[in-house]
Structures are given as C-alpha cells and as structure tokens.
KEKE-3310 file (N, C-alpha, C; in steps of 0.2 Angstrom, whole numbers, plus 5000, padded with zeros to 4 digits):
npx = (4998:5015:5029:5046:5061:5060:5061:5050:5045:5049:5042:5029:5028:5030:5019:5009:5011:5009:4995:4990:4993:4986:4973:4973:4973:4961:4950:4955:4954:4965:4977:4988:5004:5012:5026:5025:5012:4995:4987:4972:4962:4949:4947:4954:4946:4933:4934:4929:4937:4947:4960:4972:4970:4970:4983:4989:4985:4992:5005:5003:5002:5014:5022:5017:5020:5034:5037:5032:5040:5052:5051:5045:5049:5046:5045:5038:5026:5011:5006:4994:4993:4981:4976:4963:4956:4963:4962:4967:4968:4973:4976:4978:4989:4997:5009:5006:4995:5001:5009:4999:4993:5004:5007:4995:4997:5009:5005:4995:5002:5008:5011:4997:4988:4972:4963:4963:4959:4959:4961:4969:4973:4977:4989:4997:5006:5005:4993:4987:4980:4988:4996:4992:4980:4972:4973:4967:4954:4950:4950:4939:4928:4929:4926:4913:4906:4906:4896:4884:4868:4864:4875:4888:4901:4918:4919:4921:4933:4942:4950:4959:4962:4968:4956:4946:4936:4938:4929:4930:4926:4917:4901:4883:4870:4862:4871:4881:4874:4871:4884:4890:4881:4883:4897:4897:4891:4901:4910:4921:4923:4926:4922:4914:4919:4915:4921:4914:4912:4898:4888:4879:4863:4864:4878:4879:4872:4880:4888:4881:4878:4877:4863:4864:4865:4850:4848:4849:4835:4832:4835:4821:4817:4816:4801)
npy = (5262:5262:5267:5269:5278:5277:5286:5298:5296:5282:5276:5279:5271:5258:5256:5258:5247:5237:5238:5236:5223:5217:5220:5212:5200:5198:5189:5177:5178:5182:5189:5203:5206:5220:5230:5226:5227:5222:5222:5222:5213:5215:5228:5236:5232:5236:5249:5265:5276:5282:5272:5280:5289:5281:5277:5289:5292:5283:5288:5300:5296:5291:5303:5311:5303:5303:5317:5319:5310:5317:5327:5323:5312:5295:5289:5297:5300:5294:5292:5288:5287:5290:5291:5296:5298:5309:5316:5318:5308:5309:5300:5295:5298:5312:5322:5336:5350:5359:5350:5343:5352:5356:5344:5343:5354:5350:5339:5345:5353:5345:5339:5338:5336:5338:5341:5339:5328:5329:5319:5317:5314:5321:5317:5304:5290:5278:5273:5268:5257:5242:5239:5227:5223:5233:5231:5218:5221:5230:5221:5213:5222:5225:5212:5211:5221:5216:5208:5215:5218:5228:5236:5240:5229:5232:5246:5254:5260:5255:5259:5257:5265:5264:5257:5265:5266:5271:5276:5277:5283:5283:5285:5281:5290:5280:5269:5274:5275:5262:5256:5263:5259:5245:5244:5249:5240:5230:5221:5228:5240:5256:5269:5275:5284:5293:5298:5300:5303:5309:5303:5310:5306:5305:5303:5291:5282:5280:5270:5259:5242:5237:5231:5215:5213:5207:5190:5185:5180:5163:5156:5152:5134:5121:5117)
npz = (5966:5965:5957:5956:5950:5936:5921:5914:5901:5899:5909:5905:5893:5897:5906:5897:5889:5898:5901:5888:5887:5897:5893:5881:5887:5892:5888:5893:5906:5914:5925:5925:5931:5936:5940:5953:5956:5954:5938:5934:5922:5921:5926:5916:5905:5907:5913:5914:5911:5898:5889:5888:5898:5909:5909:5911:5924:5932:5930:5936:5949:5952:5950:5961:5972:5971:5973:5986:5993:5992:6001:6013:6027:6027:6039:6047:6042:6034:6019:6007:5990:5977:5960:5950:5935:5933:5945:5961:5976:5992:6006:6023:6037:6045:6054:6057:6054:6046:6038:6032:6024:6016:6009:6001:5993:5986:5979:5971:5962:5953:5937:5926:5936:5941:5952:5970:5982:5999:6011:6022:6039:6055:6067:6077:6070:6076:6079:6067:6055:6049:6033:6027:6033:6028:6015:6014:6018:6008:5998:6001:6000:5986:5981:5986:5978:5966:5965:5966:5960:5946:5947:5937:5933:5938:5937:5948:5957:5971:5986:6002:6018:6034:6038:6032:6018:6002:5987:5970:5954:5938:5937:5937:5946:5952:5953:5961:5973:5976:5976:5988:5998:5998:6001:6014:6022:6024:6036:6047:6040:6043:6038:6024:6010:5996:5980:5968:5950:5944:5931:5917:5911:5897:5895:5903:5895:5885:5889:5891:5887:5870:5861:5853:5836:5828:5823:5806:5796:5792:5776:5766:5764:5752:5744)
capx = (5003:5021:5035:5051:5067:5059:5060:5043:5043:5049:5036:5022:5028:5029:5012:5004:5012:5005:4988:4988:4994:4980:4967:4973:4972:4954:4946:4957:4953:4972:4979:4995:5007:5017:5029:5023:5005:4991:4983:4966:4959:4942:4948:4956:4941:4927:4935:4926:4942:4951:4967:4977:4969:4972:4991:4991:4984:4998:5011:5002:5003:5022:5025:5015:5024:5041:5037:5031:5046:5057:5049:5043:5051:5041:5044:5034:5020:5009:5001:4992:4991:4977:4974:4957:4954:4968:4960:4971:4966:4978:4973:4983:4990:5003:5009:5003:4990:5005:5011:4993:4992:5009:5006:4990:5000:5014:5001:4991:5006:5011:5009:4991:4983:4966:4960:4966:4955:4964:4958:4974:4971:4982:4990:5002:5006:5005:4986:4985:4979:4993:4994:4989:4973:4968:4972:4961:4947:4948:4948:4932:4924:4929:4922:4906:4904:4905:4889:4879:4864:4863:4881:4892:4908:4925:4918:4922:4940:4942:4956:4957:4967:4966:4949:4942:4935:4937:4927:4931:4923:4912:4895:4877:4868:4860:4877:4884:4871:4872:4891:4891:4878:4887:4903:4896:4889:4906:4912:4927:4924:4925:4919:4914:4920:4914:4922:4912:4910:4891:4887:4872:4859:4867:4884:4878:4869:4886:4892:4876:4879:4873:4860:4867:4860:4846:4851:4845:4830:4835:4832:4816:4819:4812:4794)
capy = (5259:5267:5265:5274:5277:5277:5292:5299:5292:5275:5274:5279:5266:5252:5256:5256:5240:5233:5239:5233:5216:5215:5220:5207:5194:5198:5183:5171:5180:5182:5196:5204:5209:5225:5234:5224:5228:5218:5226:5217:5214:5218:5235:5239:5231:5240:5255:5271:5280:5280:5269:5285:5292:5276:5277:5296:5292:5279:5292:5305:5293:5291:5310:5314:5300:5306:5323:5318:5307:5322:5332:5320:5306:5290:5286:5302:5301:5288:5295:5284:5292:5287:5296:5293:5303:5315:5319:5314:5307:5308:5297:5293:5302:5317:5325:5343:5353:5362:5345:5341:5357:5356:5338:5344:5358:5346:5335:5350:5357:5340:5339:5336:5335:5343:5342:5335:5327:5329:5315:5316:5315:5324:5313:5299:5284:5272:5269:5266:5250:5240:5239:5220:5223:5238:5227:5213:5225:5233:5216:5211:5227:5224:5206:5213:5225:5212:5204:5220:5219:5235:5240:5237:5227:5235:5253:5257:5259:5255:5259:5257:5267:5264:5255:5269:5264:5276:5274:5282:5280:5287:5280:5284:5291:5274:5265:5277:5273:5254:5255:5265:5254:5238:5245:5251:5234:5225:5221:5231:5246:5262:5274:5275:5290:5292:5303:5298:5308:5306:5303:5312:5301:5304:5300:5284:5278:5278:5264:5253:5237:5238:5225:5212:5213:5201:5186:5185:5174:5158:5156:5146:5128:5119:5114)
capz = (5963:5965:5953:5956:5947:5929:5918:5913:5895:5900:5913:5901:5888:5901:5909:5891:5887:5903:5900:5882:5888:5901:5889:5877:5890:5895:5887:5897:5913:5917:5929:5923:5937:5933:5945:5960:5957:5949:5933:5933:5916:5922:5927:5910:5900:5909:5916:5910:5908:5892:5891:5889:5905:5914:5909:5914:5931:5935:5930:5941:5956:5952:5951:5967:5977:5971:5976:5994:5996:5993:6007:6020:6029:6027:6046:6051:6038:6030:6014:6001:5984:5971:5955:5946:5930:5935:5952:5966:5983:5998:6012:6028:6043:6045:6061:6059:6049:6041:6034:6028:6019:6011:6005:5996:5988:5982:5974:5966:5957:5949:5930:5924:5941:5940:5958:5975:5988:6005:6017:6027:6046:6059:6072:6077:6066:6080:6079:6060:6053:6045:6026:6025:6035:6024:6008:6015:6019:6001:5994:6003:5997:5979:5980:5987:5973:5960:5966:5967:5954:5944:5947:5932:5936:5936:5936:5954:5960:5978:5990:6009:6022:6041:6039:6028:6011:5997:5981:5965:5947:5934:5938:5937:5953:5955:5954:5966:5979:5977:5979:5994:6002:5998:6005:6021:6025:6025:6043:6048:6037:6048:6035:6017:6007:5989:5976:5961:5945:5942:5924:5915:5907:5890:5896:5905:5890:5880:5892:5891:5882:5864:5860:5847:5830:5827:5817:5799:5796:5788:5769:5765:5761:5746:5746)
cpx = (5009:5026:5040:5057:5066:5058:5053:5041:5044:5044:5030:5022:5027:5022:5008:5005:5008:4998:4986:4988:4988:4974:4967:4972:4965:4950:4948:4956:4960:4972:4986:4998:5012:5019:5026:5016:5001:4987:4978:4963:4952:4942:4949:4950:4935:4928:4932:4930:4945:4957:4972:4976:4971:4980:4993:4990:4989:5004:5010:5004:5011:5025:5023:5019:5031:5041:5036:5037:5052:5057:5048:5047:5046:5040:5039:5027:5018:5004:5000:4990:4987:4975:4968:4955:4957:4966:4963:4968:4972:4974:4979:4983:4997:5003:5005:4998:4995:5007:5005:4992:4998:5009:5001:4993:5005:5010:4998:4996:5009:5008:5002:4986:4978:4963:4963:4961:4959:4960:4964:4972:4978:4983:4996:5001:5004:4998:4983:4985:4985:4991:4990:4982:4969:4968:4967:4954:4945:4946:4941:4927:4923:4925:4915:4903:4903:4898:4883:4875:4863:4869:4886:4899:4914:4924:4920:4929:4940:4949:4954:4963:4965:4958:4944:4942:4934:4935:4927:4928:4919:4906:4889:4875:4866:4866:4880:4881:4872:4879:4892:4887:4881:4893:4902:4894:4895:4909:4919:4928:4922:4921:4919:4914:4920:4916:4921:4911:4903:4890:4880:4869:4862:4874:4884:4876:4875:4889:4887:4878:4874:4870:4863:4862:4856:4848:4846:4841:4833:4831:4827:4818:4814:4806:4794)
cpy = (5264:5264:5271:5272:5276:5284:5292:5295:5285:5272:5273:5273:5259:5251:5254:5249:5235:5233:5235:5225:5213:5215:5214:5200:5193:5192:5177:5172:5180:5189:5197:5208:5214:5229:5233:5225:5224:5223:5221:5219:5217:5226:5239:5238:5235:5246:5260:5276:5278:5276:5275:5288:5287:5276:5284:5295:5288:5284:5298:5302:5293:5298:5312:5310:5302:5312:5323:5315:5312:5326:5328:5313:5301:5287:5291:5303:5295:5291:5290:5288:5288:5292:5292:5299:5310:5319:5315:5314:5305:5306:5295:5298:5306:5320:5332:5345:5356:5356:5343:5346:5357:5350:5339:5349:5355:5342:5340:5352:5352:5340:5335:5334:5340:5345:5337:5334:5325:5325:5313:5318:5318:5319:5308:5293:5278:5269:5267:5259:5248:5239:5232:5220:5228:5234:5222:5216:5227:5227:5213:5216:5226:5218:5207:5217:5222:5209:5209:5220:5227:5239:5236:5235:5231:5243:5257:5255:5260:5255:5259:5260:5268:5262:5260:5267:5270:5273:5279:5279:5285:5283:5285:5286:5285:5270:5268:5275:5266:5253:5257:5261:5248:5239:5246:5245:5229:5226:5223:5238:5252:5267:5273:5282:5289:5298:5301:5304:5305:5308:5306:5306:5299:5301:5292:5280:5276:5271:5258:5248:5238:5231:5222:5212:5207:5197:5186:5179:5169:5158:5150:5140:5126:5116:5107)
cpz = (5963:5961:5953:5952:5939:5926:5915:5906:5895:5904:5909:5896:5892:5903:5903:5889:5892:5902:5894:5883:5892:5897:5884:5880:5893:5894:5891:5904:5917:5921:5928:5929:5934:5939:5952:5961:5952:5945:5931:5926:5916:5922:5920:5905:5901:5912:5912:5909:5902:5894:5892:5896:5911:5915:5913:5922:5935:5935:5935:5948:5957:5954:5958:5973:5977:5975:5984:5997:5997:5999:6013:6021:6030:6034:6050:6048:6035:6025:6008:5996:5979:5967:5951:5941:5932:5941:5957:5973:5987:6004:6017:6034:6042:6052:6062:6053:6044:6036:6029:6022:6013:6007:6000:5991:5983:5977:5969:5961:5952:5942:5929:5930:5941:5947:5963:5981:5994:6010:6022:6034:6050:6065:6072:6072:6070:6080:6072:6059:6049:6038:6024:6027:6030:6017:6008:6015:6012:5997:5995:6000:5989:5977:5981:5981:5967:5959:5966:5960:5953:5944:5942:5935:5933:5935:5942:5956:5968:5982:5998:6013:6029:6042:6035:6021:6007:5990:5976:5958:5944:5933:5938:5945:5956:5957:5960:5973:5981:5979:5986:5999:6003:6002:6012:6025:6026:6032:6043:6045:6042:6045:6027:6014:5999:5985:5969:5957:5943:5935:5923:5912:5901:5891:5898:5900:5885:5883:5893:5886:5876:5863:5853:5842:5829:5822:5811:5799:5791:5781:5769:5762:5755:5748:5743)
residu = (MET:VAL:MET:ARG:GLY:LEU:PRO:GLY:ARG:SER:LEU:ARG:HIS:LEU:VAL:LEU:LEU:ALA:LEU:LEU:GLY:ALA:LEU:ALA:ALA:ALA:THR:SER:GLY:CYS:VAL:LEU:LEU:PHE:GLY:GLY:ALA:ALA:VAL:GLY:THR:ALA:ILE:VAL:GLY:THR:ASP:ARG:ARG:SER:MET:GLY:ILE:GLN:VAL:GLU:ASP:VAL:GLU:ILE:GLU:HIS:ARG:VAL:ASN:ALA:ALA:LEU:ASP:GLU:HIS:PHE:SER:ARG:GLU:SER:VAL:HIS:ILE:ASP:VAL:THR:SER:TYR:ASN:GLN:LYS:VAL:LEU:LEU:ALA:GLY:GLN:VAL:PRO:THR:GLU:LYS:ASP:ARG:ASP:TYR:ALA:GLU:ARG:LEU:ALA:ALA:VAL:GLN:GLN:ASN:VAL:GLN:LEU:VAL:HIS:ASN:GLU:LEU:ALA:ILE:GLY:SER:LEU:ALA:GLY:LEU:SER:ASN:GLY:SER:ASP:ASP:ALA:LEU:LEU:ALA:GLY:LYS:VAL:ARG:ALA:ALA:LEU:ILE:ASP:VAL:PRO:GLY:LEU:ALA:LYS:GLY:VAL:VAL:LYS:THR:THR:CYS:THR:ASP:GLY:ASN:ILE:PHE:LEU:LEU:GLY:ARG:VAL:SER:ALA:ALA:GLU:ALA:ASP:LEU:ALA:LYS:ARG:ALA:ALA:SER:HIS:ILE:ASN:GLY:VAL:LYS:ARG:VAL:VAL:ALA:TYR:PHE:GLU:ILE:LEU:THR:ASP:ALA:GLU:PHE:ALA:GLU:PHE:LYS:PRO:LYS:PRO:ALA:ASP:ALA:PRO:SER:ALA:PRO:ALA:PRO:GLY:PRO:HIS)
# end
C-alpha cells in the first residue's frame, strides 16, 4: 500500500480510522477501500499483529516508498515494499548491485524499521511480469490458503513480484509448512519465499479459539 502526500500524523489517523471501520464491518463481511487499496476485514480481525502495529506497518511502507522515490527514478527500478511487524520486504529489480545495497540502506534507516529482507534482483525491467499478472497470482494464492485445513484464516500476508510469492506472518511451524506447500502448488508460481515469525507453543496457544462456556443446566421443572 502506498500513500503519498500525507503528513505522518494525518496518515496514522486516517489509517487507524480505516482499520477501525473495517473491524466494525467484520460481521457484515464488507471490505473497506482506503487509499486505493482494500483493507480486508478478515485481515484486521484475525491478523496476529496488534492494530497499532498494523497501522505502523502502513506508515513504514509510506516512509520507505517516499525515500525510494526521492533517490530512484521509477523508470529504472521496480521496487515493491511490504512491511510486516516492522520488518520490511523489498522485492523487484534494480540495475546494479550498488542500487540494491542503497535501497536496503534507505529502508533500514526509516523510523521504526527493525529489519530489511532484500529480495531485489539485478537486471533489466524488460523481463518482469506486469503488475496485473502478479496481482492475479497473489489472489490465487490467498484463495488457496483460505481452504487449507489447519491454517488459520487471515494470518498469512501474501505478496507477489515477478511471479515470486512472498509469505509473511506470525504462525506456528505447522502453519508455516502448510502455507508454503499450498502456495507452491499454484500454477504460475515461480518461487515461494517465506519470512515467517515462528511462534512458540505458548505464543501460539494465545491465538487458539477459546472454548465457549458450557450452557447452564436448565432448572428442574415441577413434578
């Protein structure tokens, strides 16, 4: 998600309102559109990041994109920026190794960025998949992940660049394996790259659905 031209405080306020609106609409199954991108209620409702971190990740993407735009001509590079839990993924293509390293340094020095995963390739933009193909492929992977038994819905963030699928999320080891296997079976996927944060058993237990309280026994009727 890229949002330009908004000061930091205004951006945070608008994103927070968008996420709150999406969360409030969860029971109706609505999808809220914000800044040209869809904020899915399933992502907000089941995402294992706090709402504050979700907002911060949107702001990080904005800051990194702005920094890259100041240095690089978008005609010479293609860089997709994704932030998950304050860890930034750079994917795409740049002309030289120097550009690759500099893009990583620019991302790393932005406020609240904890780590940068640099998946930028070196080469010409001529051979890259177009954005609509990548969006379609990412959609197929997201749809496939919804139907995987044992994988909680909405806990895996999926992006696609040049046919490469990137998976991010806070998941158990078993969920990570299920997600990677399902994504790799989708026709058209060149490569699956997972940057998961593997939860400990204790952490994972916190996200398991709590059993509903047993209903009270009915009062005995008159004899």
